N, CA and C atoms as a LAMMPS dump frame, in Angstrom:
ITEM: TIMESTEP
0
ITEM: NUMBER OF ATOMS
633
ITEM: BOX BOUNDS ff ff ff
-5.0000000000000000e+02 5.0000000000000000e+02
-5.0000000000000000e+02 5.0000000000000000e+02
-5.0000000000000000e+02 5.0000000000000000e+02
ITEM: ATOMS id mol type element x y z
1 1 1 N 0.777 -1.199 0.097
2 1 2 C 0.032 -0.023 0.069
3 1 3 C 0.66 0.971 0.316
4 2 1 N -0.002 2.415 -0.748
5 2 2 C 1.571 3.597 -0.489
6 2 3 C 0.82 4.508 0.341
7 3 1 N 1.672 5.537 0.279
8 3 2 C 1.713 6.253 1.634
9 3 3 C 0.63 7.072 1.6
10 4 1 N -0.506 7.058 2.313
11 4 2 C -1.933 7.936 2.083
12 4 3 C -1.552 9.405 2.85
13 5 1 N -1.201 9.199 3.617
14 5 2 C -0.726 10.72 4.223
15 5 3 C 0.063 11.22 2.864
16 6 1 N 0.996 11.369 2.653
17 6 2 C 1.717 12.043 1.688
18 6 3 C 1.413 11.996 0.267
19 7 1 N 0.377 10.84 0.015
20 7 2 C -0.647 11.187 -1.299
21 7 3 C -1.64 12.206 -0.986
22 8 1 N -1.805 12.811 -0.301
23 8 2 C -2.712 13.987 0.488
24 8 3 C -2.028 14.834 0.398
25 9 1 N -1.028 15.125 0.781
26 9 2 C -0.382 16.169 0.96
27 9 3 C 0.41 16.902 -0.201
28 10 1 N 0.615 15.683 -1.653
29 10 2 C 0.976 16.132 -2.191
30 10 3 C -0.237 16.45 -3.33
31 11 1 N -1.155 16 -3.391
32 11 2 C -2.665 16.706 -3.714
33 11 3 C -2.874 17.662 -2.992
34 12 1 N -2.777 18.427 -1.991
35 12 2 C -3.146 19.226 -1.084
36 12 3 C -1.895 20.459 -2.108
37 13 1 N -0.248 20.378 -2.442
38 13 2 C 0.625 21.185 -3.204
39 13 3 C -0.087 21.166 -4.373
40 14 1 N -0.923 20.761 -5.172
41 14 2 C -0.872 20.942 -6.519
42 14 3 C -2.745 21.703 -6.526
43 15 1 N -2.977 22.33 -4.82
44 15 2 C -4.187 23.026 -5.005
45 15 3 C -3.968 23.984 -4.081
46 16 1 N -2.948 24.866 -4.232
47 16 2 C -2.346 25.567 -3.4
48 16 3 C -3.468 26.302 -2.377
49 17 1 N -4.419 26.714 -3.239
50 17 2 C -5.441 28.045 -2.493
51 17 3 C -6.44 27.04 -1.648
52 18 1 N -6.792 25.78 -2.2
53 18 2 C -7.45 25.112 -0.876
54 18 3 C -6.722 24.634 0.328
55 19 1 N -5.271 23.851 -0.277
56 19 2 C -4.352 23.927 1.089
57 19 3 C -4.307 25.298 1.946
58 20 1 N -4.417 26.537 1.523
59 20 2 C -4.106 27.578 2.296
60 20 3 C -5.504 27.725 2.882
61 21 1 N -6.411 27.462 2.605
62 21 2 C -7.573 27.522 3.116
63 21 3 C -7.976 26.356 4.215
64 22 1 N -7.453 25.704 4.265
65 22 2 C -7.492 24.579 5.065
66 22 3 C -6.511 24.512 6.474
67 23 1 N -5.687 25.122 5.926
68 23 2 C -4.707 25.024 6.951
69 23 3 C -4.845 26.274 7.664
70 24 1 N -5.962 27.36 7.117
71 24 2 C -6.706 28.901 8.037
72 24 3 C -7.81 28.608 8.887
73 25 1 N -8.369 27.494 8.278
74 25 2 C -9.487 26.692 8.905
75 25 3 C -8.591 26.023 10.245
76 26 1 N -7.583 25.148 10.216
77 26 2 C -7.248 24.374 11.512
78 26 3 C -6.566 25.502 12.003
79 27 1 N -5.772 26.343 11.743
80 27 2 C -5.808 27.278 12.621
81 27 3 C -6.234 28.075 13.651
82 28 1 N -7.436 28.765 12.851
83 28 2 C -8.486 29.421 13.585
84 28 3 C -9.46 28.436 14.443
85 29 1 N -9.564 27.54 14.153
86 29 2 C -10.274 26.513 15.19
87 29 3 C -9.012 26.058 15.819
88 30 1 N -8.092 26.34 16.204
89 30 2 C -7.134 25.767 17.427
90 30 3 C -6.814 26.983 18.483
91 31 1 N -6.703 27.992 17.277
92 31 2 C -6.623 29.845 18.202
93 31 3 C -7.974 29.58 18.709
94 32 1 N -9.495 29.634 18.494
95 32 2 C -10.223 30.176 18.995
96 32 3 C -10.685 29.086 20.549
97 33 1 N -10.012 27.686 20.469
98 33 2 C -10.223 26.442 21.366
99 33 3 C -9.349 26.717 22.169
100 34 1 N -8.29 26.962 22.047
101 34 2 C -6.462 27.339 23.002
102 34 3 C -5.968 28.037 23.063
103 35 1 N -6.112 29.523 22.234
104 35 2 C -5.609 30.627 22.496
105 35 3 C -3.947 30.668 21.465
106 36 1 N -4.108 32.022 21.13
107 36 2 C -2.492 31.716 20.616
108 36 3 C -1.284 31.169 21.564
109 37 1 N -1.073 31.661 22.398
110 37 2 C 0.288 31.206 23.31
111 37 3 C 0.275 29.403 23.334
112 38 1 N -1.149 29.114 23.45
113 38 2 C -1.213 27.355 23.617
114 38 3 C -1.29 26.434 22.295
115 39 1 N -1.139 27.518 21.327
116 39 2 C -1.61 26.61 20.291
117 39 3 C 0.379 26.58 19.024
118 40 1 N 0.509 25.555 19.075
119 40 2 C 1.567 25.324 18.427
120 40 3 C 1.526 24.991 16.929
121 41 1 N 2.479 25.804 16.185
122 41 2 C 2.455 25.174 14.463
123 41 3 C 2.211 23.629 13.854
124 42 1 N 2.597 22.27 14.826
125 42 2 C 2.791 21.343 14.852
126 42 3 C 1.569 20.617 14.827
127 43 1 N 0.302 21.634 16.294
128 43 2 C -0.817 21.037 16.251
129 43 3 C -1.674 21.696 15.271
130 44 1 N -1.24 22.718 14.721
131 44 2 C -1.984 23.257 13.266
132 44 3 C -1.692 21.896 12.139
133 45 1 N -0.685 21.576 11.974
134 45 2 C -0.021 20.712 11.058
135 45 3 C -0.586 19.509 11.152
136 46 1 N -1.018 18.795 12.486
137 46 2 C -1.633 17.599 12.669
138 46 3 C -3.344 17.652 12.559
139 47 1 N -3.69 18.806 12.639
140 47 2 C -5.548 19.283 12.539
141 47 3 C -5.694 18.993 11.466
142 48 1 N -4.867 19.671 10.456
143 48 2 C -4.58 20.19 8.928
144 48 3 C -4.406 18.676 8.053
145 49 1 N -3.475 17.765 8.622
146 49 2 C -3.15 16.267 8.274
147 49 3 C -2.131 16.766 7.487
148 50 1 N -1.462 17.392 7.632
149 50 2 C -0.399 18.118 6.695
150 50 3 C 0.769 17.723 7.67
151 51 1 N 2.114 18.255 6.432
152 51 2 C 3.628 18.187 7.925
153 51 3 C 3.474 19.994 8.332
154 52 1 N 4.528 19.475 9.042
155 52 2 C 5.04 20.777 9.656
156 52 3 C 5.691 21.784 9.038
157 53 1 N 6.366 21.03 7.791
158 53 2 C 7.119 21.695 6.785
159 53 3 C 6.058 22.546 5.418
160 54 1 N 4.623 21.976 5.825
161 54 2 C 3.789 22.854 4.556
162 54 3 C 3.301 24.041 5.132
163 55 1 N 2.995 23.404 6.476
164 55 2 C 3.134 24.866 7.447
165 55 3 C 3.49 26.142 7.025
166 56 1 N 4.618 26.2 7.441
167 56 2 C 5.572 26.73 6.983
168 56 3 C 6.178 27.252 5.534
169 57 1 N 5.631 26.892 4.919
170 57 2 C 5.642 26.819 3.288
171 57 3 C 4.758 27.881 3.277
172 58 1 N 3.041 27.675 3.893
173 58 2 C 2.235 28.968 3.457
174 58 3 C 2.038 29.85 4.23
175 59 1 N 2.582 29.828 5.313
176 59 2 C 2.853 30.58 6.722
177 59 3 C 4.334 30.908 7.284
178 60 1 N 4.829 31.862 7.135
179 60 2 C 6.184 31.933 7.7
180 60 3 C 6.262 31.756 9.195
181 61 1 N 4.953 32.108 9.841
182 61 2 C 5.342 31.919 11.275
183 61 3 C 3.781 31.922 12.098
184 62 1 N 3.626 31.742 12.955
185 62 2 C 2.24 31.761 13.833
186 62 3 C 1.337 32.63 14.038
187 63 1 N 2.252 33.64 14.401
188 63 2 C 2.239 35.309 14.23
189 63 3 C 1.756 35.602 13.091
190 64 1 N 1.929 35.36 11.636
191 64 2 C 0.89 35.557 10.409
192 64 3 C -0.073 34.993 10.44
193 65 1 N -0.032 33.493 10.924
194 65 2 C -1.597 32.842 10.864
195 65 3 C -2.246 33.133 11.835
196 66 1 N -2.059 33.874 12.981
197 66 2 C -3.015 34.739 13.221
198 66 3 C -3.71 35.826 12.931
199 67 1 N -2.636 36.307 12.257
200 67 2 C -2.944 37.967 11.798
201 67 3 C -4.282 37.316 10.787
202 68 1 N -3.731 36.351 9.721
203 68 2 C -4.864 35.882 8.623
204 68 3 C -5.676 35.32 9.607
205 69 1 N -6.09 34.908 10.125
206 69 2 C -7.639 34.715 11.055
207 69 3 C -8.158 35.427 11.745
208 70 1 N -7.389 36.436 12.38
209 70 2 C -8.104 37.976 12.445
210 70 3 C -8.997 38.733 11.242
211 71 1 N -8.075 38.292 9.984
212 71 2 C -9.043 39.393 9.074
213 71 3 C -10.093 38.11 8.428
214 72 1 N -10.048 36.677 8.734
215 72 2 C -11.014 36.12 8.423
216 72 3 C -12.473 36.658 9.686
217 73 1 N -11.86 36.77 10.695
218 73 2 C -13.101 37.203 11.706
219 73 3 C -13.338 38.26 11.493
220 74 1 N -12.579 39.402 10.933
221 74 2 C -13.048 40.906 10.525
222 74 3 C -14.394 40.657 9.392
223 75 1 N -14.094 39.468 8.751
224 75 2 C -15.328 39.18 7.556
225 75 3 C -16.643 38.62 7.964
226 76 1 N -16.349 38.218 8.926
227 76 2 C -17.722 37.663 9.85
228 76 3 C -18.405 39.016 10.655
229 77 1 N -17.317 39.893 10.943
230 77 2 C -17.981 41.214 11.65
231 77 3 C -18.895 41.92 10.755
232 78 1 N -18.531 41.83 9.368
233 78 2 C -19.496 42.631 8.744
234 78 3 C -20.468 42.601 8.233
235 79 1 N -21.278 41.134 8.937
236 79 2 C -22.4 40.787 8.616
237 79 3 C -23.491 41.461 9.928
238 80 1 N -22.669 42.415 10.517
239 80 2 C -23.202 42.906 11.948
240 80 3 C -23.835 44.327 11.283
241 81 1 N -22.881 44.596 10.291
242 81 2 C -23.639 45.966 9.851
243 81 3 C -24.585 45.859 8.425
244 82 1 N -24.274 44.514 7.522
245 82 2 C -24.88 44.065 6.446
246 82 3 C -26.245 43.545 7.079
247 83 1 N -26.625 42.811 7.603
248 83 2 C -27.838 42.267 8.32
249 83 3 C -28.196 43.34 8.826
250 84 1 N -28.103 44.255 9.654
251 84 2 C -28.538 45.048 10.477
252 84 3 C -29.824 45.84 10.046
253 85 1 N -30.135 45.859 8.837
254 85 2 C -30.844 46.929 8.135
255 85 3 C -30.805 46.572 6.661
256 86 1 N -32.106 46.394 6.272
257 86 2 C -31.415 45.737 4.411
258 86 3 C -31.496 47.147 4.087
259 87 1 N -31.49 48.562 4.255
260 87 2 C -31.335 49.774 3.776
261 87 3 C -30.285 50.499 4.404
262 88 1 N -29.391 49.867 5.468
263 88 2 C -28.493 49.838 5.986
264 88 3 C -29.231 51.489 6.88
265 89 1 N -29.687 51.702 7.747
266 89 2 C -30.443 52.503 8.108
267 89 3 C -30.49 52.017 9.552
268 90 1 N -29.794 52.912 10.614
269 90 2 C -29.398 52.777 11.906
270 90 3 C -30.786 52.668 12.875
271 91 1 N -30.75 51.849 13.726
272 91 2 C -31.881 51.675 14.521
273 91 3 C -32.909 50.278 14.482
274 92 1 N -32.732 49.408 13.537
275 92 2 C -33.125 48.407 13.218
276 92 3 C -32.646 47.571 14.176
277 93 1 N -33.092 47.431 15.479
278 93 2 C -32.922 46.523 16.87
279 93 3 C -33.104 45.151 16.204
280 94 1 N -34.002 44.509 15.89
281 94 2 C -34.518 43.257 15.655
282 94 3 C -33.627 42.818 14.706
283 95 1 N -33.573 43.631 13.824
284 95 2 C -32.283 42.983 12.348
285 95 3 C -30.663 42.955 13.153
286 96 1 N -30.353 43.883 13.919
287 96 2 C -28.997 44.045 14.573
288 96 3 C -29.235 42.658 15.668
289 97 1 N -30.081 42.454 16.23
290 97 2 C -30.379 41.541 17.623
291 97 3 C -30.072 39.949 16.847
292 98 1 N -30.278 40.053 15.682
293 98 2 C -30.566 38.866 15.141
294 98 3 C -28.82 38.528 14.369
295 99 1 N -28.469 39.355 14.094
296 99 2 C -27.197 39.452 13.457
297 99 3 C -25.888 39.078 14.843
298 100 1 N -26.058 39.728 16.058
299 100 2 C -25.562 39.309 16.748
300 100 3 C -25.662 37.862 17.751
301 101 1 N -26.981 37.732 17.726
302 101 2 C -27.194 36.213 17.809
303 101 3 C -26.661 35.256 16.684
304 102 1 N -26.6 35.573 15.544
305 102 2 C -25.815 34.568 14.58
306 102 3 C -24.246 34.615 15.171
307 103 1 N -23.517 35.522 15.684
308 103 2 C -22.674 35.97 15.725
309 103 3 C -22.007 34.465 16.901
310 104 1 N -22.966 35.058 17.898
311 104 2 C -22.96 34.524 19.357
312 104 3 C -22.648 32.603 19.645
313 105 1 N -23.656 32.041 18.201
314 105 2 C -23.909 30.711 18.295
315 105 3 C -23.44 30.251 16.686
316 106 1 N -22.471 31.098 16.181
317 106 2 C -22.537 30.329 15.167
318 106 3 C -20.998 29.566 15.479
319 107 1 N -21.112 28.671 13.97
320 107 2 C -19.547 27.686 14.149
321 107 3 C -18.839 27.619 12.904
322 108 1 N -18.142 28.781 12.766
323 108 2 C -17.103 29.166 11.208
324 108 3 C -16.385 28.51 11.067
325 109 1 N -15.855 27.994 12.397
326 109 2 C -14.543 26.642 11.896
327 109 3 C -14.582 25.776 13.103
328 110 1 N -16.124 24.658 13.118
329 110 2 C -16.16 23.683 13.522
330 110 3 C -16.319 24.001 15.151
331 111 1 N -16.854 25.032 16.077
332 111 2 C -16.002 25.579 17.593
333 111 3 C -17.694 26.52 17.675
334 112 1 N -18.746 26.634 18.042
335 112 2 C -19.229 27.33 18.51
336 112 3 C -18.828 28.583 19.14
337 113 1 N -19.385 29.596 18.665
338 113 2 C -19.127 30.869 18.85
339 113 3 C -17.587 31.25 18.513
340 114 1 N -17.24 30.596 17.877
341 114 2 C -15.628 30.92 17.715
342 114 3 C -14.955 31.716 16.933
343 115 1 N -15.707 32.512 16.289
344 115 2 C -15.036 33.99 15.998
345 115 3 C -15.352 34.943 17.129
346 116 1 N -15.793 34.782 18.063
347 116 2 C -15.746 35.669 19.44
348 116 3 C -14.799 35.436 20.145
349 117 1 N -14.878 33.523 20.51
350 117 2 C -13.595 33.181 21.23
351 117 3 C -12.173 33.471 20.6
352 118 1 N -12.008 33.061 19.794
353 118 2 C -10.732 33.862 19.062
354 118 3 C -10.194 35.372 19.116
355 119 1 N -11.409 36.17 19.442
356 119 2 C -10.697 37.007 19.838
357 119 3 C -10.927 37.369 21.62
358 120 1 N -11.56 36.558 22.071
359 120 2 C -11.274 36.885 23.731
360 120 3 C -9.915 36.064 24.159
361 121 1 N -9.579 34.646 23.63
362 121 2 C -8.341 34.078 23.871
363 121 3 C -6.704 35.265 24.079
364 122 1 N -6.565 35.186 24.987
365 122 2 C -5.168 36.177 25.238
366 122 3 C -3.834 35.707 24.95
367 123 1 N -3.023 36.561 23.524
368 123 2 C -1.791 35.737 23.601
369 123 3 C -0.636 36.057 24.179
370 124 1 N -0.699 37.333 25.05
371 124 2 C 0.426 37.413 25.799
372 124 3 C 1.703 38.09 24.527
373 125 1 N 0.915 38.5 23.174
374 125 2 C 2.348 38.966 22.675
375 125 3 C 1.624 40.082 22.557
376 126 1 N 2.703 41.912 22.408
377 126 2 C 1.962 42.974 22.449
378 126 3 C 1.458 43.374 21.202
379 127 1 N 1.754 43.038 20.068
380 127 2 C 1.185 43.216 18.756
381 127 3 C 0.002 42.237 18.617
382 128 1 N 0.054 41.362 18.765
383 128 2 C -1.293 40.536 19.144
384 128 3 C -2.098 40.64 19.351
385 129 1 N -2.104 41.46 20.918
386 129 2 C -2.6 42.439 21.601
387 129 3 C -3.526 43.231 20.796
388 130 1 N -2.186 44.201 20.415
389 130 2 C -2.872 45.315 19.612
390 130 3 C -3.804 45.204 18.52
391 131 1 N -4.034 43.981 17.585
392 131 2 C -4.671 43.48 16.592
393 131 3 C -6.158 43.036 17.617
394 132 1 N -5.869 42.525 18.616
395 132 2 C -7.362 41.465 19.529
396 132 3 C -8.158 43.156 19.751
397 133 1 N -7.422 44.098 20.831
398 133 2 C -8.284 45.588 20.976
399 133 3 C -8.671 46.089 19.432
400 134 1 N -7.761 46.059 18.242
401 134 2 C -8.852 46.789 16.965
402 134 3 C -9.811 45.656 16.633
403 135 1 N -9.994 44.72 16.707
404 135 2 C -10.85 43.69 15.963
405 135 3 C -11.81 44.12 17.009
406 136 1 N -12.504 44.121 18.208
407 136 2 C -12.885 44.649 19.531
408 136 3 C -13.901 45.801 19.1
409 137 1 N -12.79 46.696 18.702
410 137 2 C -13.262 47.771 18.859
411 137 3 C -13.993 48.196 17.552
412 138 1 N -13.489 46.939 16.418
413 138 2 C -14.418 47.564 14.725
414 138 3 C -15.947 47.023 14.735
415 139 1 N -15.938 46.29 16.3
416 139 2 C -16.927 45.044 15.959
417 139 3 C -18.049 46.154 16.808
418 140 1 N -17.47 46.785 18.114
419 140 2 C -18.074 47.835 18.831
420 140 3 C -19.001 49.003 18.21
421 141 1 N -17.544 49.415 17.294
422 141 2 C -18.409 50.681 16.827
423 141 3 C -19.188 50.045 15.258
424 142 1 N -19.204 49.244 14.898
425 142 2 C -19.974 48.045 14.243
426 142 3 C -21.564 48.195 15.21
427 143 1 N -21.671 48.104 16.227
428 143 2 C -22.771 47.66 16.927
429 143 3 C -23.681 49.141 17.163
430 144 1 N -22.574 50.016 17.571
431 144 2 C -23.115 51.617 17.756
432 144 3 C -23.7 52.075 16.416
433 145 1 N -22.914 51.641 15.261
434 145 2 C -23.778 52.406 14.028
435 145 3 C -24.809 51.724 13.501
436 146 1 N -24.871 50.447 13.741
437 146 2 C -26.443 49.813 13.206
438 146 3 C -26.993 50.376 14.551
439 147 1 N -26.799 50.663 15.614
440 147 2 C -28.071 51.029 17.052
441 147 3 C -28.536 52.579 16.54
442 148 1 N -27.465 53.326 16.405
443 148 2 C -27.782 54.798 16.415
444 148 3 C -27.489 55.901 15.319
445 149 1 N -26.612 54.928 15.141
446 149 2 C -25.434 55.531 13.841
447 149 3 C -24.714 56.938 14.465
448 150 1 N -24.866 57.401 15.871
449 150 2 C -24.169 58.792 16.616
450 150 3 C -22.353 57.572 16.733
451 151 1 N -21.928 58.248 17.541
452 151 2 C -20.032 58.257 17.477
453 151 3 C -20.046 59.003 18.746
454 152 1 N -20.955 58.905 19.72
455 152 2 C -20.898 59.659 21.568
456 152 3 C -20.03 58.824 22.281
457 153 1 N -19.725 59.513 22.988
458 153 2 C -18.597 58.665 24.188
459 153 3 C -19.986 58.032 24.561
460 154 1 N -21.127 58.123 25.22
461 154 2 C -22.327 57.194 25.601
462 154 3 C -22.636 56.341 24.621
463 155 1 N -22.845 56.739 23.634
464 155 2 C -22.993 55.063 22.638
465 155 3 C -22.081 54.347 22.475
466 156 1 N -20.948 54.822 22.386
467 156 2 C -19.731 54.062 22.155
468 156 3 C -19.482 53.175 23.684
469 157 1 N -19.913 53.626 24.808
470 157 2 C -19.853 52.717 26.257
471 157 3 C -20.634 51.699 25.994
472 158 1 N -22.219 52.212 25.325
473 158 2 C -23.399 51.204 25.459
474 158 3 C -23.001 50.43 24.394
475 159 1 N -22.122 50.255 23.346
476 159 2 C -22.243 49.008 22.583
477 159 3 C -21.542 48.39 22.674
478 160 1 N -20.36 49.002 23.726
479 160 2 C -19.129 48.09 24.033
480 160 3 C -19.896 47.176 25.281
481 161 1 N -20.921 47.573 25.882
482 161 2 C -21.366 47.005 27.178
483 161 3 C -22.019 45.469 26.257
484 162 1 N -22.92 45.988 25.27
485 162 2 C -23.797 45.128 24.25
486 162 3 C -22.635 44.399 24.478
487 163 1 N -21.649 44.409 23.211
488 163 2 C -20.527 43.617 22.962
489 163 3 C -20.07 42.817 24.309
490 164 1 N -19.719 43.163 25.245
491 164 2 C -19.181 42.262 26.279
492 164 3 C -20.243 41.287 26.816
493 165 1 N -21.543 41.557 26.637
494 165 2 C -22.557 41.083 27.505
495 165 3 C -22.364 39.234 25.716
496 166 1 N -22.235 39.951 24.876
497 166 2 C -22.206 38.948 23.772
498 166 3 C -21.057 37.928 23.997
499 167 1 N -19.566 38.357 24.546
500 167 2 C -18.595 37.771 24.417
501 167 3 C -18.829 36.575 25.574
502 168 1 N -19.482 37.261 26.547
503 168 2 C -20.117 36.703 27.822
504 168 3 C -20.608 35.736 27.586
505 169 1 N -21.603 35.905 27.012
506 169 2 C -22.402 34.444 26.167
507 169 3 C -21.727 33.401 25.977
508 170 1 N -20.403 33.631 25.035
509 170 2 C -19.554 32.715 24.272
510 170 3 C -19.254 31.792 25.27
511 171 1 N -18.547 32.679 26.37
512 171 2 C -17.657 31.981 26.894
513 171 3 C -18.713 31.25 28.121
514 172 1 N -19.994 31.421 27.784
515 172 2 C -20.529 30.52 29.307
516 172 3 C -21.361 29.308 28.833
517 173 1 N -21.324 29.631 26.95
518 173 2 C -22.089 28.774 25.748
519 173 3 C -21.058 27.573 25.828
520 174 1 N -20.143 27.79 25.927
521 174 2 C -18.876 26.933 25.777
522 174 3 C -18.444 26.301 27.193
523 175 1 N -19.203 26.283 28.115
524 175 2 C -18.963 25.661 29.236
525 175 3 C -19.943 24.077 28.946
526 176 1 N -21.004 24.281 27.811
527 176 2 C -21.884 23.08 27.62
528 176 3 C -22.727 22.74 28.378
529 177 1 N -22.843 23.228 29.725
530 177 2 C -23.936 23.006 30.9
531 177 3 C -24.359 24.186 31.334
532 178 1 N -24.457 25.08 30.431
533 178 2 C -25.087 26.461 31.35
534 178 3 C -26.377 26.491 30.55
535 179 1 N -27.206 25.145 30.498
536 179 2 C -28.756 25.693 30.304
537 179 3 C -29.709 26.294 31.058
538 180 1 N -30.732 27.324 30.281
539 180 2 C -30.851 27.138 28.993
540 180 3 C -30.027 27.976 27.877
541 181 1 N -28.875 28.868 28.412
542 181 2 C -28.438 30.156 27.214
543 181 3 C -27.252 28.699 26.584
544 182 1 N -26.696 27.484 27.374
545 182 2 C -25.749 26.575 26.252
546 182 3 C -26.621 25.942 25.306
547 183 1 N -27.929 25.904 24.849
548 183 2 C -28.659 25.044 23.659
549 183 3 C -29.596 26.076 23.371
550 184 1 N -28.995 27.333 23.586
551 184 2 C -30.023 28.465 22.807
552 184 3 C -29.862 28.844 21.282
553 185 1 N -30.662 28.854 20.51
554 185 2 C -30.267 28.6 19.124
555 185 3 C -30.306 30.517 18.432
556 186 1 N -29.787 30.63 17.217
557 186 2 C -29.935 32.35 17.279
558 186 3 C -31.099 32.989 16.85
559 187 1 N -32.166 31.626 16.796
560 187 2 C -33.185 32.414 16.786
561 187 3 C -34.054 32.904 17.993
562 188 1 N -33.765 32.158 19.304
563 188 2 C -34.337 32.119 20.213
564 188 3 C -33.68 32.997 21.04
565 189 1 N -32.647 33.571 20.821
566 189 2 C -31.876 34.232 21.437
567 189 3 C -31.747 35.776 20.902
568 190 1 N -32.505 36.068 19.38
569 190 2 C -32.717 37.051 18.83
570 190 3 C -33.533 37.882 19.924
571 191 1 N -34.712 37.349 20.494
572 191 2 C -35.395 38.093 21.084
573 191 3 C -35.095 38.552 22.77
574 192 1 N -34.257 38.01 23.686
575 192 2 C -33.792 38.745 24.714
576 192 3 C -32.557 39.661 24.11
577 193 1 N -32.001 39.669 23.112
578 193 2 C -30.867 39.975 22.716
579 193 3 C -31.426 41.42 22.226
580 194 1 N -32.666 41.771 21.274
581 194 2 C -33.503 42.714 21.248
582 194 3 C -34.055 43.704 22.279
583 195 1 N -34.178 42.855 23.254
584 195 2 C -34.56 43.228 24.329
585 195 3 C -33.706 44.33 25.386
586 196 1 N -32.26 43.82 25.281
587 196 2 C -31.128 43.942 25.574
588 196 3 C -31 45.563 24.912
589 197 1 N -30.916 45.568 23.469
590 197 2 C -29.859 46.64 22.419
591 197 3 C -31.481 47.708 23.035
592 198 1 N -32.499 47.356 22.784
593 198 2 C -33.678 48.466 23.216
594 198 3 C -33.848 49.213 24.865
595 199 1 N -33.249 48.71 25.448
596 199 2 C -33.235 48.734 26.844
597 199 3 C -31.899 49.898 26.955
598 200 1 N -30.768 49.803 26.013
599 200 2 C -29.247 50.433 25.739
600 200 3 C -29.317 51.749 25.211
601 201 1 N -30.123 51.362 24.256
602 201 2 C -30.382 52.17 22.84
603 201 3 C -31.535 52.574 22.691
604 202 1 N -32.206 53.88 24.031
605 202 2 C -32.857 54.345 24.237
606 202 3 C -33.291 55.359 22.947
607 203 1 N -34.121 55.82 22.155
608 203 2 C -34.541 57.225 21.665
609 203 3 C -33.779 58.091 22.556
610 204 1 N -33.139 59.506 22.11
611 204 2 C -33.496 60.591 22.876
612 204 3 C -34.987 61.16 23.376
613 205 1 N -36.071 60.918 22.244
614 205 2 C -37.138 61.677 22.356
615 205 3 C -37.554 60.505 23.781
616 206 1 N -37.657 59.756 23.378
617 206 2 C -38.336 59.032 24.863
618 206 3 C -37.632 59.155 25.728
619 207 1 N -36.485 59.711 26.223
620 207 2 C -35.758 59.693 27.554
621 207 3 C -36.238 61.123 27.88
622 208 1 N -36.137 62.308 27.292
623 208 2 C -36.71 63.669 27.063
624 208 3 C -38.543 63.4 27.811
625 209 1 N -39.241 62.547 27.026
626 209 2 C -40.735 62.744 27.006
627 209 3 C -40.935 61.899 27.911
628 210 1 N -39.689 61.218 29.082
629 210 2 C -40.224 60.107 30.07
630 210 3 C -40.686 59.267 29.996
631 211 1 N -40.733 58.565 28.243
632 211 2 C -41.229 57.249 28.507
633 211 3 C -40.39 55.775 28.499
């Protein structure tokens, strides 16, 4: 019998784009579960069923792989703006709630909420930490824009509180034994998420009228 592993690797080398995506998905999944510091290039190679040498051929370092994973995460964040309103008009709390709920319960890389988990895991590397902070800032900015379109300090804080709630839900869901939150679907989560958004982003005219 031939070397199946070697044959698979040769096949991947003939399909560079597919190979790159396979390695990236493996890296993103492991980073989201174990964090940057605890994930090794060897683990990524084993998860993707390739040699460490092939991983190094496509990505010069673990840091570069993590940066690429953050870029992939940023693509997922786009849905918070794109899905918040069909016309892009701020204030549609129902659509925004659905978009955030989808992020909390999604499994882009084989692990629920992995997009947010990727951002939660601390790296201990100043450069990587800066990238994480930028990603969180971007996500909070998208929430704020979709909620009321403002850029006020009050609105920014409220958007960060909503983001913190979403991240907290992902962490609790990862415990797998915190029902009903652990087993909730994005559709079921959207209603309480909308309640949170509506409470945080009350229109100014309602506050002035005492409603």
